[in-house]
Every structure is written in C-alpha cells, then in structure tokens.
C-alpha positions as CSV (number, residue, x, y, z in Angstrom):
1,M,98.9,104.7,94.6
2,L,98.1,104.7,98.3
3,S,98.4,100.9,98.6
4,S,102.1,101.0,97.7
5,N,102.8,103.3,100.6
6,L,101.4,101.0,103.3
7,S,103.3,98.1,104.7
8,R,101.7,94.7,105.3
9,E,101.5,95.4,109.1
10,E,99.8,98.7,108.5
11,W,97.2,97.1,106.3
12,M,96.7,94.5,109.1
13,L,96.2,97.3,111.6
14,I,93.5,98.8,109.3
15,A,91.9,95.4,109.0
16,I,91.8,95.1,112.8
17,L,90.1,98.4,113.1
18,F,87.6,97.5,110.4
19,V,86.7,94.1,111.9
20,A,86.5,95.5,115.5
21,E,84.2,98.3,114.5
22,F,82.1,96.0,112.4
23,A,81.6,93.6,115.3
24,R,81.1,96.5,117.8
25,G,78.6,98.3,115.5
26,A,76.7,95.1,114.9
27,F,76.5,94.3,118.6
28,F,75.7,97.6,120.2
29,L,73.9,99.5,117.5
30,S,71.6,96.7,116.2
31,F,71.9,93.3,118.0
32,L,71.9,94.0,121.7
33,P,68.7,96.1,121.9
34,I,66.7,93.5,120.0
35,Y,68.4,90.5,121.7
36,A,67.7,91.9,125.2
37,V,64.0,92.6,124.6
38,K,62.9,89.9,122.2
39,H,65.1,87.0,123.1
40,L,65.9,87.5,126.8
41,G,62.6,89.2,127.7
42,L,64.3,92.1,129.4
43,S,63.2,95.7,129.4
44,I,64.5,98.2,126.9
45,T,66.0,100.0,129.9
46,V,68.6,97.2,130.4
47,S,69.9,97.4,126.8
48,G,69.9,101.2,127.1
49,F,72.0,101.2,130.2
50,A,74.3,98.6,128.6
51,V,74.9,100.7,125.5
52,S,75.4,103.8,127.6
53,A,77.9,102.0,129.9
54,H,79.8,100.8,126.9
55,Y,80.2,104.3,125.3
56,F,80.8,106.0,128.7
57,T,83.7,103.8,129.7
58,E,85.2,104.0,126.2
59,T,85.1,107.8,126.3
60,A,86.3,108.0,129.9
61,S,89.3,105.7,129.3
62,K,90.5,107.1,126.0
63,T,93.2,109.4,127.5
64,A,94.6,106.6,129.7
65,A,94.5,104.1,126.8
66,G,96.4,106.5,124.6
67,W,99.0,107.1,127.3
68,Y,99.5,103.3,127.8
69,F,99.8,102.8,124.1
70,D,102.5,105.5,123.9
71,R,104.5,103.7,126.6
72,T,104.1,100.0,125.6
73,G,102.7,99.9,122.0
74,R,100.8,97.0,120.5
75,P,100.5,94.7,123.5
76,V,97.9,97.2,124.8
77,L,95.7,96.4,121.7
78,L,95.9,92.7,122.5
79,I,95.0,93.1,126.2
80,G,92.1,95.4,125.2
81,L,90.7,93.1,122.6
82,L,91.0,90.1,124.9
83,A,89.1,92.0,127.6
84,S,86.3,92.8,125.1
85,L,86.3,89.1,123.9
86,A,85.8,88.0,127.5
87,S,83.0,90.4,128.0
88,L,81.2,89.1,124.8
89,I,81.5,85.5,125.9
90,S,80.3,86.4,129.4
91,M,77.2,88.1,128.0
92,K,76.5,85.0,125.8
93,L,76.9,82.5,128.7
94,Y,75.3,84.6,131.5
95,P,72.7,86.9,129.9
96,L,71.6,88.6,133.2
97,P,70.9,92.3,133.4
98,V,73.8,93.1,135.6
99,V,76.2,91.0,133.5
100,L,75.0,92.8,130.3
101,V,75.7,96.2,131.8
102,V,79.0,95.4,133.5
103,A,80.3,93.4,130.5
104,S,79.4,96.2,128.1
105,A,81.4,98.6,130.3
106,V,84.4,96.3,130.1
107,F,83.9,96.1,126.4
108,G,84.2,99.8,126.2
109,L,87.5,99.7,128.2
110,G,88.8,97.1,125.9
111,I,88.1,98.8,122.6
112,S,89.3,102.2,123.7
113,P,93.0,101.8,122.5
114,V,92.1,100.3,119.1
115,W,91.4,103.5,117.1
116,L,94.1,105.4,118.9
117,G,96.7,102.8,118.2
118,V,95.8,102.3,114.6
119,M,95.9,106.1,114.0
120,S,99.2,106.5,115.8
121,E,100.9,103.7,113.8
122,V,99.3,104.0,110.4
123,A,99.3,107.9,110.3
124,P,101.9,109.1,112.8
125,V,102.0,112.8,113.3
126,E,105.6,113.2,112.1
127,M,104.9,111.6,108.7
128,P,104.8,113.9,105.7
129,G,101.7,113.7,103.5
130,R,99.8,111.7,106.1
131,A,96.4,113.0,105.1
132,K,95.8,110.1,102.7
133,R,96.5,107.7,105.5
134,I,94.1,109.5,107.9
135,G,91.4,109.2,105.2
136,L,92.0,105.5,104.9
137,V,91.8,105.0,108.7
138,F,88.6,106.9,109.0
139,A,87.1,105.1,106.0
140,A,87.8,101.8,107.7
141,W,86.3,103.0,110.9
142,L,83.1,104.5,109.4
143,T,82.7,101.6,106.9
144,G,83.2,99.0,109.6
145,S,80.7,100.5,112.0
146,G,78.1,101.2,109.4
147,T,78.4,97.9,107.7
148,G,78.1,96.0,110.9
149,L,75.0,98.0,111.9
150,V,73.3,97.0,108.6
151,A,74.6,93.5,108.0
152,V,73.7,92.0,111.3
153,N,70.0,92.6,110.6
154,F,70.2,90.2,107.7
155,I,72.0,87.6,109.8
156,L,69.3,87.9,112.5
157,S,66.9,86.2,110.1
158,A,68.8,83.0,110.9
159,G,68.4,83.5,114.6
160,F,69.9,85.2,117.6
161,E,72.4,82.5,118.4
162,P,74.1,82.4,115.0
163,A,74.3,86.2,114.9
164,F,75.9,86.3,118.4
165,S,78.3,83.5,117.5
166,L,79.4,85.3,114.3
167,I,80.1,88.6,116.3
168,I,82.3,86.6,118.7
169,I,84.1,84.9,115.7
170,L,84.8,88.3,114.1
171,W,86.2,89.5,117.4
172,L,88.5,86.4,117.5
173,V,89.7,87.4,114.0
174,A,90.7,90.8,115.3
175,V,92.6,89.1,118.2
176,V,94.5,86.8,115.8
177,L,95.4,89.6,113.5
178,T,96.8,91.5,116.5
179,V,98.8,88.6,117.7
180,L,100.4,88.4,114.2
181,I,101.7,92.0,114.5
182,L,102.6,92.0,118.1
183,S,106.3,92.7,117.7
184,P,107.0,96.2,119.1
185,S,107.7,98.9,116.6
186,H,110.6,101.3,116.6
187,H,108.1,104.1,117.2
188,H,107.2,102.8,120.6
189,I,110.7,101.8,121.7
190,K,111.6,105.5,121.9
191,Q,108.5,106.7,123.8
192,T,108.6,109.1,126.7
193,R,108.2,107.7,130.2
194,E,106.5,110.8,131.7
195,G,103.3,110.4,133.7
196,I,99.8,110.7,132.2
197,L,99.0,114.0,134.1
198,H,102.3,115.5,132.9
199,S,101.5,114.5,129.3
200,I,98.1,116.2,129.6
201,S,99.6,119.3,131.2
202,R,102.1,119.6,128.3
203,L,99.3,119.4,125.8
204,S,97.2,122.0,127.6
205,T,100.0,124.6,127.5
206,N,99.8,124.8,123.7
207,P,97.7,127.8,122.8
208,A,96.3,126.0,119.7
209,V,94.9,123.2,121.8
210,V,93.1,125.6,124.2
211,R,92.0,128.3,121.7
212,I,91.3,126.2,118.6
213,L,91.0,122.5,119.1
214,I,89.2,121.8,122.3
215,P,86.3,124.3,121.6
216,G,86.0,123.2,118.0
217,M,85.9,119.5,118.7
218,F,83.4,119.9,121.5
219,L,81.1,122.0,119.4
220,Q,81.3,119.5,116.5
221,T,80.1,116.5,118.5
222,F,77.7,118.7,120.6
223,C,75.9,119.6,117.4
224,A,75.7,116.0,116.3
225,G,74.3,115.1,119.8
226,L,71.7,117.8,119.5
227,L,70.2,116.0,116.5
228,L,70.2,112.5,117.9
229,P,66.9,112.6,119.9
230,V,64.9,114.6,117.3
231,L,66.2,113.5,113.9
232,P,64.2,110.2,113.6
233,L,61.0,112.0,114.7
234,F,61.7,115.0,112.4
235,A,62.2,112.6,109.5
236,Q,58.9,110.9,110.1
237,N,56.8,113.9,111.1
238,Q,58.0,116.6,108.8
239,L,59.7,114.8,105.9
240,G,57.2,112.0,105.8
241,L,59.9,109.2,105.7
242,S,59.1,105.6,106.7
243,Y,61.5,103.7,108.9
244,N,63.0,102.0,105.8
245,Q,63.4,105.4,104.0
246,Y,65.0,106.9,107.1
247,G,67.5,104.0,107.1
248,M,68.2,104.7,103.5
249,L,68.7,108.4,104.3
250,L,71.3,107.6,106.9
251,L,73.0,105.2,104.4
252,A,73.0,107.9,101.7
253,G,74.7,110.5,104.1
254,G,77.1,108.0,105.5
255,G,78.0,106.6,102.1
256,A,78.7,110.1,100.7
257,A,81.0,110.8,103.7
258,V,83.0,107.6,103.2
259,L,83.3,108.0,99.4
260,G,84.4,111.6,99.8
261,L,87.0,110.9,102.5
262,L,89.8,109.5,100.3
263,P,89.6,112.1,97.5
264,M,89.5,114.9,100.1
265,S,92.4,113.3,101.9
266,M,94.5,113.5,98.7
267,V,94.0,117.3,98.2
268,V,94.0,118.5,101.8
269,D,97.7,119.2,101.8
270,R,97.3,121.5,98.7
271,L,94.6,123.8,100.3
272,T,94.7,125.9,103.4
273,L,93.1,124.5,106.6
274,N,91.1,127.7,107.0
275,S,89.4,127.4,103.7
276,L,88.7,123.7,104.0
277,L,87.3,124.0,107.6
278,A,85.3,127.1,106.8
279,C,83.8,125.5,103.6
280,G,83.0,122.2,105.3
281,F,81.3,123.8,108.4
282,A,79.4,126.3,106.2
283,L,78.1,123.5,103.9
284,S,77.0,121.4,106.9
285,S,75.3,124.5,108.4
286,L,73.5,125.2,105.1
287,C,72.3,121.7,104.7
288,L,70.8,121.5,108.2
289,G,69.1,124.9,107.7
290,L,67.6,123.7,104.5
291,F,66.4,120.5,106.3
292,T,64.2,122.6,108.6
293,A,62.5,124.2,105.6
294,S,62.1,120.9,103.8
295,H,58.8,118.9,103.7
296,S,59.5,116.3,101.1
297,P,61.5,113.0,101.0
298,Y,62.8,114.0,97.6
299,S,64.7,117.0,98.9
300,A,65.9,115.2,102.0
301,F,68.2,112.7,100.1
302,P,70.2,115.3,98.2
303,L,70.6,117.3,101.4
304,A,71.8,114.1,103.3
305,I,74.4,113.4,100.6
306,L,75.7,117.0,100.7
307,L,75.8,116.8,104.5
308,G,77.9,113.6,104.2
309,L,80.2,115.3,101.7
310,S,80.6,118.3,104.1
311,Y,81.8,115.8,106.7
312,S,84.3,114.4,104.3
313,V,85.7,117.9,103.8
314,I,85.9,118.6,107.5
315,L,87.4,115.4,108.7
316,P,90.8,115.2,106.9
317,A,91.4,118.9,107.4
318,W,90.5,118.6,111.1
319,N,92.7,115.7,111.7
320,T,95.6,117.4,109.9
321,L,95.0,120.3,112.2
322,L,95.2,118.0,115.2
323,A,98.3,116.4,114.0
324,R,100.1,119.8,113.7
325,V,99.9,120.2,117.5
326,I,100.3,116.7,118.8
327,P,103.9,115.9,119.8
328,P,105.1,112.7,118.1
329,E,106.2,111.1,121.4
330,R,102.7,111.6,122.9
331,Q,100.5,111.1,119.9
332,A,98.2,108.4,121.2
333,T,97.8,110.3,124.5
334,G,96.9,113.4,122.4
335,W,94.4,111.5,120.3
336,G,92.9,110.1,123.6
337,V,92.5,113.6,125.2
338,F,90.8,114.9,122.1
339,A,88.5,111.8,121.8
340,T,87.5,112.4,125.4
341,V,86.5,116.0,124.7
342,E,84.6,114.9,121.6
343,G,82.8,112.3,123.8
344,L,81.8,114.9,126.3
345,G,80.2,116.9,123.5
346,A,78.3,113.8,122.2
347,A,77.1,113.1,125.8
348,I,75.9,116.6,126.5
349,G,74.3,117.3,123.1
350,P,71.4,114.8,123.3
351,A,70.3,116.1,126.8
352,V,70.3,119.7,125.5
353,G,68.6,118.7,122.2
354,S,65.8,116.9,124.0
355,M,65.2,119.9,126.3
356,V,65.2,122.4,123.5
357,A,62.8,120.2,121.4
358,H,60.5,119.8,124.4
359,N,60.2,123.6,124.9
360,A,60.5,124.9,121.3
361,G,59.6,122.0,118.9
362,L,61.4,119.5,116.8
363,T,63.0,121.9,114.4
364,A,64.6,124.0,117.3
365,P,67.6,121.7,118.0
366,I,68.3,121.5,114.3
367,M,68.3,125.3,114.0
368,L,70.5,125.6,117.1
369,A,73.0,123.2,115.5
370,T,72.8,125.3,112.3
371,V,73.7,128.5,114.1
372,V,76.5,126.9,116.0
373,L,78.1,125.3,112.9
374,L,77.8,128.6,111.1
375,S,79.6,130.3,113.9
376,V,82.3,127.7,113.7
377,A,82.6,128.3,109.9
378,L,82.9,132.1,110.5
379,F,85.6,131.5,113.1
380,Y,87.7,129.4,110.8
381,T,87.2,131.9,108.0
382,F,88.8,134.7,109.9
383,Y,90.9,133.2,112.7
384,P,94.7,133.0,111.8
385,L,95.2,129.3,112.4
386,E,98.8,129.3,111.1
387,K,99.8,131.7,113.8
388,F,99.3,129.1,116.4
389,L,100.4,126.0,114.4
390,V,104.1,126.8,114.2
391,K,106.0,124.2,116.2
C-alpha cells in the first residue's frame, strides 16, 4: 500500500500542504470577496486587486522560492508560512484597502515555496516509482483548495469574525507542523550552491525543456484561462444552470479529477507517456467541444466528470515527464520555473478569452481551447518524446 511507503515526516509535509491550501482557498476564493464588500463596505475592486496581487506575487516568486529551497531546505517553508501568517493577522487587525492588497501580495510570497518543497521532498525526481507519490501530493493540493472554498461558506453562517479566526488557526496548525519537521534532510545538505540565473540557464539548455515542456505547460494553463471569464455565463445562458447547479458542476468535475488521480498514478509507469498525454488531451478537447453543442444540464454533468477524469490522466503523466528532465540537485528550482510558466499562461488566458468572447460570442473561447488542446494531443501522439528524455 502507498501508506507504507511514506515516512511520518512525509505524511506531515502532505498535511502541511493540505491545511495551507485549505486555508488559502477558503480565504481568497470565498471569504475575502464577501468580507471586503459586505462586512467592510469596500468596493469589489479592492478584493479583486487583493486576489490578483496574491496570485501574481506567488507566480512571480516561484522560481526564486524553489532556488532557496534547494539551497536551505525546510527553514524556507517556515519563513514563508510565518510571513503569510503575519499578513493574515494584519488584514484582520487593519482592514484598510491598501493593507488588504499589500498583505495579500505578501501572502503570495509566503506560500510560494510550500508546494515546491512538498513535491521535492515527498516525490523527489530521483525516486523510482514516484508517480504514486505525485498523485498523492496533487490530491492533497486539489482537495485542500476545493474543500476550503466550499467549507468556509458554511462557517460564514456563524459570522465573519469566527470564519476569519478559523482561517488564522488553520494557518497556525501548518506553522506548528512545519516546526515539528524542521530538521534538515540529507537531500538538502548536498544541494548545489550555484546561483539562480545559472540554475535557470542550465535548465534552458535541455532540448526537452524548450521543445516539449515550456510550450506544453503554457498552453495547458492558457486554455484553462480562456474559459475563466466565460464559463459561468455560458453555464447560465446556454446550459440553463442556476448558481447552485453551476457549483455542483464544478464539484463534479473537481471530484472526478481527485478520485482519478491515485488510480492513474499507479498505472502511469506501465504505459507510455505519449499515449497517456495524447489520450488525456484528446479527451479534454472532446469534452469541451461537446460542451459547445450542449443545451441541457443533464448532458453537462457527465461531460464535467469526463473532463475531470481527463485531467487525472494528464497530470500524473505530465509530472512524470517533468521529473525526467529536472536535475535532482535543482528540483525545487525546476518546479519553480515551470510553475512560473504555467502562471503566465493562466494570466494571459483570461484576457484573450474575454476579448474573443466580446468579438465572437461566449462559445468562441471554448472552441479555441478545444482546438488548442486537440493540437497538443496530436503533438504528443506523433512527437518522439523518449528521444529527448534520455539523461
């Protein structure tokens, strides 16, 4: 069983990731927009800028966070979590617009090394059969963020202050867990001392990074970003879904992705990366294409579940592919570089999607994403990945 392969400290690292993502998802995806407008009487623009500042600084600092983690190890996690804790407390004590935006940006800086550090320690790139561990890390990440987003809405019925206090307490739990595992690991004692620019340069000389990984990861998140501004309106106008039904649709797709991650992580080493990536991207393209032709809530839910399952096929294969080209001595730096590229795709996608929808209608961004994903599927069907993955 998978549980027998993980040490106590590795389980605690996964717990830190889950708790941190639960609190972060609860705060930025649900609590802050409502809190700023309904409790503080601020404009929705303030919460929008705060959320944007948070995700911008997290994305922009990923590479540096990974580099520092490679050099010093777990103390970076503690420093980051403490910085995010201080930002939460400052937002609670001084709920002014400028404080909300600046503290949210600091929060993004603080959380940036958490996923990178957990992935590097629980599923190091040099470990054989690490696909199962990747699936577990991603399941903790997705489940934590999604559960926090949903659960805080039930807590809000008791008031804003209890909900805010609970988020801070959860973050304290993540800090305490980090303190308990603070002793440096052997992995980080032997890390390289090279500079961050040199580390990035070394990665960029790998043909697999330039020809396969960077374009692929940018297009993935770019397609997801295309859908963000139009999907809620599309679900309401064309599929006839209410707000509650749309929430259930997202839960169905996200639940299918999480439930499919572990089984797919167990078989990813037995199948070729070409076949898994091609099938996953082709299925996601097919589902999005069928969405544009659908006019019924009854067809939307099966498609959302299939779309979630396609993600669970892509993710373990994709991260196995990433692991094949990341040097063990620079793995957190490598994950940080790739996370930054993904963040750029997610940032550009919504702007393009909104412009396409404005000029060509709500279904146009979905069709554009369908075509892009189909192109990616065809690329992975015929491109000789193994040729560039020999270390």
